[in-house]
N, CA, C and O atoms as a GROMACS GRO file, in nm:
protein
  288
    1MET      N    1  -0.021  -1.051   2.490
    1MET     CA    2  -0.156  -1.090   2.450
    1MET      C    3  -0.251  -0.973   2.478
    1MET      O    4  -0.248  -0.912   2.585
    2VAL      N    5  -0.333  -0.944   2.381
    2VAL     CA    6  -0.429  -0.834   2.394
    2VAL      C    7  -0.557  -0.889   2.454
    2VAL      O    8  -0.611  -0.990   2.408
    3ARG      N    9  -0.606  -0.820   2.556
    3ARG     CA   10  -0.730  -0.862   2.620
    3ARG      C   11  -0.851  -0.814   2.539
    3ARG      O   12  -0.844  -0.712   2.472
    4ARG      N   13  -0.957  -0.887   2.546
    4ARG     CA   14  -1.082  -0.848   2.481
    4ARG      C   15  -1.159  -0.756   2.575
    4ARG      O   16  -1.146  -0.765   2.697
    5GLY      N   17  -1.237  -0.667   2.517
    5GLY     CA   18  -1.319  -0.578   2.597
    5GLY      C   19  -1.319  -0.439   2.538
    5GLY      O   20  -1.269  -0.417   2.427
    6THR      N   21  -1.376  -0.345   2.611
    6THR     CA   22  -1.384  -0.209   2.560
    6THR      C   23  -1.247  -0.142   2.566
    6THR      O   24  -1.167  -0.168   2.655
    7ALA      N   25  -1.223  -0.056   2.470
    7ALA     CA   26  -1.100   0.023   2.459
    7ALA      C   27  -0.975  -0.063   2.445
    7ALA      O   28  -0.865  -0.020   2.481
    8CYS      N   29  -0.990  -0.185   2.392
    8CYS     CA   30  -0.876  -0.271   2.368
    8CYS      C   31  -0.851  -0.280   2.218
    8CYS      O   32  -0.944  -0.282   2.138
    9TRP      N   33  -0.725  -0.286   2.183
    9TRP     CA   34  -0.686  -0.297   2.043
    9TRP      C   35  -0.711  -0.439   1.994
    9TRP      O   36  -0.676  -0.536   2.061
   10ASP      N   37  -0.772  -0.450   1.878
   10ASP     CA   38  -0.799  -0.581   1.818
   10ASP      C   39  -0.715  -0.594   1.691
   10ASP      O   40  -0.742  -0.527   1.591
   11GLY      N   41  -0.614  -0.678   1.695
   11GLY     CA   42  -0.524  -0.696   1.582
   11GLY      C   43  -0.595  -0.744   1.457
   11GLY      O   44  -0.551  -0.713   1.346
   12ASN      N   45  -0.703  -0.818   1.472
   12ASN     CA   46  -0.778  -0.866   1.355
   12ASN      C   47  -0.837  -0.750   1.275
   12ASN      O   48  -0.842  -0.756   1.152
   13VAL      N   49  -0.880  -0.646   1.344
   13VAL     CA   50  -0.934  -0.528   1.276
   13VAL      C   51  -0.825  -0.464   1.191
   13VAL      O   52  -0.849  -0.427   1.076
   14CYS      N   53  -0.706  -0.452   1.247
   14CYS     CA   54  -0.593  -0.394   1.175
   14CYS      C   55  -0.557  -0.477   1.052
   14CYS      O   56  -0.539  -0.422   0.943
   15ILE      N   57  -0.546  -0.607   1.068
   15ILE     CA   58  -0.510  -0.697   0.958
   15ILE      C   59  -0.617  -0.693   0.850
   15ILE      O   60  -0.585  -0.688   0.731
   16ASN      N   61  -0.744  -0.696   0.888
   16ASN     CA   62  -0.852  -0.692   0.791
   16ASN      C   63  -0.854  -0.560   0.714
   16ASN      O   64  -0.877  -0.559   0.593
   17PHE      N   65  -0.831  -0.449   0.784
   17PHE     CA   66  -0.825  -0.319   0.717
   17PHE      C   67  -0.709  -0.316   0.618
   17PHE      O   68  -0.727  -0.273   0.504
   18ALA      N   69  -0.592  -0.361   0.661
   18ALA     CA   70  -0.474  -0.360   0.573
   18ALA      C   71  -0.498  -0.448   0.450
   18ALA      O   72  -0.459  -0.410   0.339
   19THR      N   73  -0.561  -0.562   0.468
   19THR     CA   74  -0.591  -0.652   0.356
   19THR      C   75  -0.682  -0.583   0.254
   19THR      O   76  -0.656  -0.587   0.134
   20GLU      N   77  -0.788  -0.521   0.303
   20GLU     CA   78  -0.882  -0.453   0.214
   20GLU      C   79  -0.818  -0.333   0.146
   20GLU      O   80  -0.838  -0.311   0.026
   21MET      N   81  -0.742  -0.254   0.221
   21MET     CA   82  -0.677  -0.134   0.166
   21MET      C   83  -0.576  -0.172   0.058
   21MET      O   84  -0.574  -0.111  -0.049
   22LEU      N   85  -0.492  -0.271   0.085
   22LEU     CA   86  -0.391  -0.312  -0.013
   22LEU      C   87  -0.455  -0.376  -0.136
   22LEU      O   88  -0.407  -0.357  -0.247
   23GLY      N   89  -0.563  -0.449  -0.117
   23GLY     CA   90  -0.636  -0.506  -0.230
   23GLY      C   91  -0.695  -0.397  -0.318
   23GLY      O   92  -0.687  -0.405  -0.441
   24TRP      N   93  -0.754  -0.296  -0.256
   24TRP     CA   94  -0.810  -0.183  -0.330
   24TRP      C   95  -0.699  -0.108  -0.403
   24TRP      O   96  -0.714  -0.073  -0.520
   25LEU      N   97  -0.588  -0.084  -0.334
   25LEU     CA   98  -0.476  -0.011  -0.392
   25LEU      C   99  -0.417  -0.086  -0.511
   25LEU      O  100  -0.378  -0.024  -0.610
   26LYS      N  101  -0.411  -0.217  -0.501
   26LYS     CA  102  -0.359  -0.299  -0.612
   26LYS      C  103  -0.446  -0.283  -0.736
   26LYS      O  104  -0.395  -0.286  -0.848
   27GLY      N  105  -0.575  -0.266  -0.718
   27GLY     CA  106  -0.666  -0.244  -0.830
   27GLY      C  107  -0.657  -0.105  -0.890
   27GLY      O  108  -0.687  -0.086  -1.007
   28VAL      N  109  -0.617  -0.008  -0.809
   28VAL     CA  110  -0.609   0.131  -0.853
   28VAL      C  111  -0.476   0.160  -0.922
   28VAL      O  112  -0.472   0.226  -1.026
   29VAL      N  113  -0.367   0.112  -0.864
   29VAL     CA  114  -0.233   0.140  -0.916
   29VAL      C  115  -0.205   0.046  -1.032
   29VAL      O  116  -0.202  -0.076  -1.016
   30LYS      N  117  -0.184   0.104  -1.148
   30LYS     CA  118  -0.154   0.026  -1.268
   30LYS      C  119  -0.015   0.063  -1.317
   30LYS      O  120   0.012   0.181  -1.341
   31GLY      N  121   0.070  -0.033  -1.332
   31GLY     CA  122   0.204  -0.007  -1.382
   31GLY      C  123   0.298   0.038  -1.272
   31GLY      O  124   0.260   0.052  -1.155
   32GLU      N  125   0.422   0.061  -1.313
   32GLU     CA  126   0.524   0.102  -1.217
   32GLU      C  127   0.528   0.253  -1.205
   32GLU      O  128   0.474   0.324  -1.289
   33GLY      N  129   0.592   0.299  -1.101
   33GLY     CA  130   0.606   0.442  -1.078
   33GLY      C  131   0.597   0.472  -0.931
   33GLY      O  132   0.578   0.383  -0.848
   34VAL      N  133   0.612   0.600  -0.899
   34VAL     CA  134   0.599   0.647  -0.761
   34VAL      C  135   0.462   0.712  -0.749
   34VAL      O  136   0.426   0.799  -0.828
   35TYR      N  137   0.386   0.669  -0.650
   35TYR     CA  138   0.250   0.718  -0.630
   35TYR      C  139   0.237   0.792  -0.498
   35TYR      O  140   0.308   0.763  -0.401
   36SER      N  141   0.146   0.887  -0.495
   36SER     CA  142   0.111   0.959  -0.373
   36SER      C  143  -0.028   0.915  -0.331
   36SER      O  144  -0.120   0.908  -0.412
   37ILE      N  145  -0.043   0.885  -0.202
   37ILE     CA  146  -0.172   0.845  -0.146
   37ILE      C  147  -0.208   0.946  -0.038
   37ILE      O  148  -0.134   0.965   0.058
   38VAL      N  149  -0.324   1.011  -0.055
   38VAL     CA  150  -0.366   1.116   0.038
   38VAL      C  151  -0.508   1.089   0.083
   38VAL      O  152  -0.596   1.062   0.001
   39LEU      N  153  -0.532   1.096   0.214
   39LEU     CA  154  -0.667   1.085   0.269
   39LEU      C  155  -0.717   1.226   0.298
   39LEU      O  156  -0.658   1.298   0.377
   40ARG      N  157  -0.826   1.264   0.234
   40ARG     CA  158  -0.891   1.392   0.261
   40ARG      C  159  -0.985   1.370   0.380
   40ARG      O  160  -1.093   1.314   0.366
   41LYS      N  161  -0.941   1.416   0.496
   41LYS     CA  162  -1.011   1.383   0.621
   41LYS      C  163  -1.156   1.428   0.624
   41LYS      O  164  -1.243   1.352   0.667
   42LYS      N  165  -1.184   1.549   0.581
   42LYS     CA  166  -1.321   1.599   0.592
   42LYS      C  167  -1.418   1.524   0.502
   42LYS      O  168  -1.534   1.504   0.539
   43SER      N  169  -1.372   1.481   0.386
   43SER     CA  170  -1.461   1.411   0.294
   43SER      C  171  -1.446   1.259   0.301
   43SER      O  172  -1.534   1.186   0.256
   44GLY      N  173  -1.334   1.211   0.357
   44GLY     CA  174  -1.309   1.068   0.364
   44GLY      C  175  -1.264   1.008   0.232
   44GLY      O  176  -1.260   0.886   0.217
   45VAL      N  177  -1.229   1.094   0.136
   45VAL     CA  178  -1.186   1.049   0.004
   45VAL      C  179  -1.037   1.018   0.007
   45VAL      O  180  -0.958   1.093   0.062
   46VAL      N  181  -1.000   0.905  -0.055
   46VAL     CA  182  -0.859   0.869  -0.070
   46VAL      C  183  -0.819   0.899  -0.213
   46VAL      O  184  -0.879   0.846  -0.307
   47GLU      N  185  -0.718   0.984  -0.230
   47GLU     CA  186  -0.669   1.020  -0.363
   47GLU      C  187  -0.538   0.946  -0.389
   47GLU      O  188  -0.448   0.945  -0.305
   48VAL      N  189  -0.530   0.884  -0.505
   48VAL     CA  190  -0.408   0.815  -0.547
   48VAL      C  191  -0.368   0.875  -0.681
   48VAL      O  192  -0.446   0.876  -0.775
   49ARG      N  193  -0.244   0.925  -0.688
   49ARG     CA  194  -0.198   0.980  -0.815
   49ARG      C  195  -0.053   0.943  -0.838
   49ARG      O  196   0.026   0.931  -0.745
   50ARG      N  197  -0.021   0.927  -0.964
   50ARG     CA  198   0.116   0.894  -1.002
   50ARG      C  199   0.198   1.022  -0.999
   50ARG      O  200   0.160   1.123  -1.058
   51VAL      N  201   0.312   1.016  -0.930
   51VAL     CA  202   0.398   1.133  -0.914
   51VAL      C  203   0.508   1.134  -1.020
   51VAL      O  204   0.535   1.237  -1.082
   52LYS      N  205   0.572   1.019  -1.040
   52LYS     CA  206   0.680   1.012  -1.138
   52LYS      C  207   0.710   0.866  -1.173
   52LYS      O  208   0.657   0.774  -1.112
   53ASP      N  209   0.796   0.850  -1.273
   53ASP     CA  210   0.842   0.716  -1.312
   53ASP      C  211   0.948   0.668  -1.215
   53ASP      O  212   0.999   0.745  -1.133
   54GLY      N  213   0.980   0.541  -1.224
   54GLY     CA  214   1.087   0.485  -1.142
   54GLY      C  215   1.035   0.425  -1.014
   54GLY      O  216   0.916   0.396  -1.000
   55THR      N  217   1.127   0.406  -0.919
   55THR     CA  218   1.092   0.344  -0.791
   55THR      C  219   1.113   0.438  -0.674
   55THR      O  220   1.086   0.400  -0.560
   56GLY      N  221   1.160   0.558  -0.699
   56GLY     CA  222   1.185   0.651  -0.590
   56GLY      C  223   1.305   0.613  -0.506
   56GLY      O  224   1.321   0.662  -0.394
   57GLY      N  225   1.390   0.525  -0.558
   57GLY     CA  226   1.510   0.484  -0.486
   57GLY      C  227   1.483   0.383  -0.376
   57GLY      O  228   1.574   0.351  -0.299
   58ILE      N  229   1.362   0.332  -0.366
   58ILE     CA  230   1.328   0.238  -0.259
   58ILE      C  231   1.368   0.096  -0.297
   58ILE      O  232   1.414   0.019  -0.212
   59VAL      N  233   1.351   0.061  -0.424
   59VAL     CA  234   1.381  -0.074  -0.471
   59VAL      C  235   1.520  -0.074  -0.533
   59VAL      O  236   1.552   0.011  -0.616
   60SER      N  237   1.603  -0.169  -0.492
   60SER     CA  238   1.742  -0.175  -0.541
   60SER      C  239   1.748  -0.222  -0.686
   60SER      O  240   1.659  -0.292  -0.734
   61ASP      N  241   1.855  -0.182  -0.755
   61ASP     CA  242   1.877  -0.226  -0.892
   61ASP      C  243   1.891  -0.378  -0.898
   61ASP      O  244   1.848  -0.441  -0.995
   62GLU      N  245   1.952  -0.436  -0.795
   62GLU     CA  246   1.969  -0.581  -0.790
   62GLU      C  247   1.834  -0.653  -0.787
   62GLU      O  248   1.814  -0.753  -0.856
   63PHE      N  249   1.742  -0.600  -0.708
   63PHE     CA  250   1.609  -0.661  -0.702
   63PHE      C  251   1.538  -0.650  -0.836
   63PHE      O  252   1.476  -0.746  -0.883
   64LEU      N  253   1.546  -0.531  -0.898
   64LEU     CA  254   1.481  -0.512  -1.027
   64LEU      C  255   1.538  -0.607  -1.132
   64LEU      O  256   1.464  -0.662  -1.214
   65ALA      N  257   1.671  -0.627  -1.130
   65ALA     CA  258   1.734  -0.720  -1.224
   65ALA      C  259   1.687  -0.863  -1.197
   65ALA      O  260   1.658  -0.938  -1.291
   66TRP      N  261   1.679  -0.901  -1.070
   66TRP     CA  262   1.632  -1.035  -1.034
   66TRP      C  263   1.487  -1.054  -1.078
   66TRP      O  264   1.452  -1.157  -1.136
   67ARG      N  265   1.403  -0.954  -1.050
   67ARG     CA  266   1.262  -0.964  -1.087
   67ARG      C  267   1.247  -0.976  -1.238
   67ARG      O  268   1.163  -1.052  -1.286
   68GLY      N  269   1.328  -0.902  -1.312
   68GLY     CA  270   1.324  -0.910  -1.458
   68GLY      C  271   1.365  -1.046  -1.509
   68GLY      O  272   1.311  -1.094  -1.609
   69SER      N  273   1.460  -1.110  -1.441
   69SER     CA  274   1.507  -1.241  -1.484
   69SER      C  275   1.407  -1.352  -1.450
   69SER      O  276   1.411  -1.460  -1.510
   70GLU      N  277   1.318  -1.325  -1.354
   70GLU     CA  278   1.218  -1.424  -1.313
   70GLU      C  279   1.090  -1.415  -1.396
   70GLU      O  280   1.001  -1.498  -1.382
   71GLY      N  281   1.082  -1.317  -1.483
   71GLY     CA  282   0.962  -1.303  -1.565
   71GLY      C  283   0.859  -1.209  -1.505
   71GLY      O  284   0.746  -1.203  -1.553
   72GLY      N  285   0.898  -1.135  -1.399
   72GLY     CA  286   0.821  -1.027  -1.344
   72GLY      C  287   0.701  -1.050  -1.269
   72GLY      O  288   0.637  -0.955  -1.223
   0.00000   0.00000   0.00000
């Protein structure tokens, strides 16, 4: 259990950030492919660009076949 107070980690902050970031990313990324996400620290800009087609070997052929059979 995380204690409340100064210099303590708050899991709600992490979950809320992840929710907002993934929601934003879902709106930016259109279609399938491998994307690169880069944070430019000095400017605070997040760059998202498509690198190539495919899944980058992360998603199995079995999953893709299943997803295709479910209507995607």
